[in-house]
C-alpha positions in Angstrom: -4.8 12.2 -43.0 -5.3 10.1 -40.0 -1.6 9.6 -39.4 -1.1 13.4 -39.6 -3.9 13.9 -37.1 -2.4 11.4 -34.6 1.1 12.9 -35.1 -0.3 16.4 -34.3 -2.0 15.3 -31.2 1.0 13.4 -30.1 3.2 16.4 -30.5 0.7 18.6 -28.5 0.6 15.9 -25.8 4.4 15.8 -25.5 4.5 19.6 -25.5 2.0 19.7 -22.5 4.0 16.9 -20.7 7.3 18.8 -21.3 5.8 22.0 -20.0 4.6 20.2 -16.9 8.1 18.6 -16.3 9.6 22.1 -16.9 7.2 23.6 -14.3 8.1 20.9 -11.8 11.8 21.4 -12.3 11.6 25.2 -12.0 9.7 24.9 -8.8 12.2 22.4 -7.5 15.2 24.7 -8.5 13.6 27.6 -6.5 13.0 25.5 -3.5 16.5 24.0 -3.6 18.0 27.5 -3.9 16.2 28.6 -0.7 17.0 25.5 1.2 20.1 24.0 -0.4 22.2 23.5 2.7 19.4 21.6 4.6 18.4 19.4 1.6 21.9 18.7 0.4 23.0 18.1 4.0 20.3 15.4 4.4 21.4 13.8 1.1 25.0 13.8 2.2 24.1 12.1 5.4 22.2 9.5 3.5 25.3 9.0 1.3 27.6 8.7 4.3 25.3 6.3 6.0 25.2 4.0 2.9 28.9 4.0 2.3 29.7 3.7 6.0 27.5 0.6 6.2 29.4 -1.0 3.3 32.7 -0.2 4.8 31.7 -1.7 8.2 30.2 -4.7 6.6 33.5 -5.5 4.8 35.4 -4.8 8.1 33.2 -6.8 10.3 32.3 -9.5 7.7 34.2 -12.3 9.5 33.9 -11.3 13.1 30.4 -12.1 14.3 27.2 -12.8 12.4 25.0 -11.4 15.2 26.8 -8.1 15.2 26.5 -7.9 11.4 22.7 -8.3 11.6 22.4 -5.7 14.3 24.6 -3.2 12.4 22.6 -4.0 9.2 19.2 -3.2 11.0 20.7 -0.1 12.6 21.9 1.3 9.3 18.7 0.4 7.5 16.7 2.3 10.1 19.1 5.3 10.0 19.0 5.4 6.2 15.3 5.1 5.8 14.8 7.5 8.7 16.9 10.1 6.8 15.1 9.5 3.6 11.7 10.0 5.2 12.9 13.0 7.0 14.1 14.5 3.7 10.7 13.9 2.0 8.7 15.2 5.0 11.0 18.2 5.2 10.5 19.1 1.5 6.7 18.7 1.7 6.6 21.0 4.8 8.6 23.6 2.8 6.2 23.4 -0.1 3.2 23.6 2.3 4.6 26.6 4.1 5.5 28.8 1.1 9.3 28.4 1.6 9.1 29.7 5.1 11.5 28.5 7.8 10.9 24.8 8.5 12.8 22.8 11.1 14.4 19.5 10.2 13.8 18.5 13.8 10.0 18.8 13.4 10.2 16.8 10.1 11.5 13.6 11.7 9.2 10.5 11.0 7.4 8.8 13.9 8.2 5.2 14.7 4.8 4.2 13.2 5.7 5.8 9.9 9.1 4.1 9.8 7.5 0.7 10.5 4.8 1.4 7.9 7.5 2.4 5.4 9.5 -0.8 5.9 6.4 -3.0 5.5 5.3 -0.9 2.4 8.8 -1.4 1.0 8.3 -5.2 1.3 5.1 -4.8 -0.5 6.8 -2.7 -3.1 9.4 -5.4 -4.0 6.8 -8.1 -3.8 4.9 -6.2 -6.5 8.0 -6.0 -8.7 8.6 -9.7 -8.3 4.9 -10.6 -9.0 4.9 -8.5 -12.2 8.1 -10.2 -13.5 6.6 -13.6 -12.5 3.4 -12.8 -14.5 5.5 -12.0 -17.5 7.3 -15.2 -17.2 4.0 -17.2 -17.0 2.7 -15.4 -20.1 5.8 -16.4 -22.1 6.0 -19.9 -20.7 3.7 -21.5 -23.4 6.1 -20.2 -26.1 8.6 -22.9 -25.2 6.3 -25.4 -26.9 6.4 -23.4 -30.2 9.2 -23.6 -33.0 10.6 -20.3 -31.6 14.2 -20.7 -30.4 14.6 -20.6 -26.6 17.3 -17.8 -26.8 14.8 -15.6 -28.6 12.1 -16.2 -26.2 14.3 -15.5 -23.2 15.5 -12.3 -24.8 12.0 -11.1 -25.6 10.6 -12.1 -22.2 13.5 -10.4 -20.4 13.0 -7.2 -22.4 9.3 -7.2 -21.8 9.8 -8.0 -18.1 12.3 -5.1 -17.7 9.9 -2.7 -19.2 7.0 -4.0 -17.0 9.2 -3.6 -13.9 10.1 0.0 -14.9 6.5 0.9 -15.4 5.5 -0.8 -12.1 8.4 0.8 -10.3 7.3 4.3 -11.4 3.6 3.8 -10.6 4.0 2.5 -7.1 7.1 4.4 -6.1 5.2 7.4 -4.5 4.1 5.3 -1.5 6.5 6.9 1.0 4.8 10.3 0.6 1.3 8.8 1.7 2.9 7.3 4.8 4.6 10.6 5.9 2.1 13.0 4.6 -1.2 11.3 5.2 -0.1 8.6 7.8 -1.7 6.0 5.6 -1.2 2.2 6.2 1.4 0.4 3.9 -0.9 -1.3 1.4 -3.2 1.8 1.1 -0.1 3.9 0.3 0.7 1.5 -2.6 -2.9 1.8 -3.9 -2.8 5.5 -3.7 0.5 5.7 -5.6 -1.1 3.7 -8.4 -4.1 6.0 -8.4 -2.3 9.4 -8.6 0.2 8.2 -11.2 -2.6 7.0 -13.5 -2.5 9.2 -16.4 0.8 10.9 -15.4 3.1 8.0 -16.3 4.5 9.9 -19.5 5.2 13.1 -17.4 6.8 11.1 -14.7 8.9 9.1 -17.2 10.1 12.4 -18.8 11.0 13.8 -15.3 12.9 10.8 -14.2 14.7 10.4 -17.6 16.0 14.0 -17.2 17.7 13.1 -13.9 18.8 9.6 -15.1 20.6 11.2 -18.0 23.3 12.6 -15.8 23.9 9.2 -14.2 24.0 7.5 -17.6 26.5 10.1 -18.7 28.7 9.5 -15.6 28.6 5.7 -16.3 29.4 6.3 -20.1 32.5 8.5 -19.5 33.7 6.1 -16.9 33.3 3.1 -19.3 35.1 5.1 -22.1 38.1 5.8 -19.7 37.4 9.7 -19.4 38.0 9.7 -15.7 38.0 13.6 -15.4 34.6 13.9 -17.2 33.2 11.0 -15.1 34.4 12.6 -11.8 33.0 16.0 -12.8 29.6 14.6 -13.5 29.6 12.5 -10.4 30.3 15.7 -8.4 27.3 17.4 -10.1 25.2 14.4 -9.5 26.1 14.3 -5.7 25.7 18.0 -4.9 23.1 19.1 -7.4 21.2 16.4 -9.2 20.4 14.1 -6.3 19.1 17.0 -4.0 17.2 18.5 -7.0 15.6 15.2 -8.0 14.5 14.7 -4.4 12.8 18.1 -4.4 11.3 17.5 -7.9 9.7 14.1 -7.0 8.1 15.9 -3.9 6.8 18.7 -6.1 5.4 16.2 -8.6 3.6 14.4 -5.8 2.1 17.7 -4.6 0.9 18.5 -8.1 -0.6 15.1 -8.8 -2.4 15.2 -5.4 -3.8 18.6 -6.2 -5.3 17.4 -9.4 -6.4 14.0 -8.0 -10.2 13.5 -8.1 -10.4 9.8 -7.5 -11.7 7.8 -4.6 -10.6 8.5 -1.0 -9.7 4.7 -0.8 -8.7 3.6 -4.2 -8.5 0.0 -5.3 -5.9 -1.6 -7.5 -8.1 -3.0 -10.3 -9.4 0.3 -11.6 -6.1 2.0 -11.4 -3.7 -0.4 -13.0 -4.2 1.1 -16.5 
């Protein structure tokens, strides 16, 4: 009886989550239809910037270390600047009911770019810290009869799961920087706060978009070049722009429903 009760509520919860995800995707599709050229164009510029940086890095690799460092910093600033512009542009579209919004007026300020770079360092520091905590928790097991290979496998699996959870929980920090002009660490705390209770929905949403990337990798691994190329094209021209819009829509929905503190802490929002 108890198992049936839990199963029923689990199914209802998943239905609610799926409906929420469907609502986010539907809104994202409508927005992308109306502003496809602008959104896809910014995604394309990010793609070109990333690949151009790799090509120049290979070409200039043995010429001059100083030039390489300057080029690296330049492309980092351009790439992140485009990313913030894209997110800010989408938020302005959502806030203005799909009316005409200028990309020029969606450019991030220098302060926002600096705060984003600092917050990104905090972001990766959190990832490393979580993995280190997992390693510390599993360390005493080396003094037990359990084989070292088993301990490493279990610790690695738990660590990867913990990293994925942490990644999703704090990955909304850029929105608080460009939308509310928050400081780096506060943006991390706010991301934890708004994703509390929304993890399953976010996981379902991100899994939907990740599926296409997994299919591309699978077909490429199996040697189906045509299928892999077709899915890669779909990813580049549809899934990537759509996922960018969907994440922004999810942020707006979570902020609309957020009733927490104006300056949330970490301890009360971890779980």
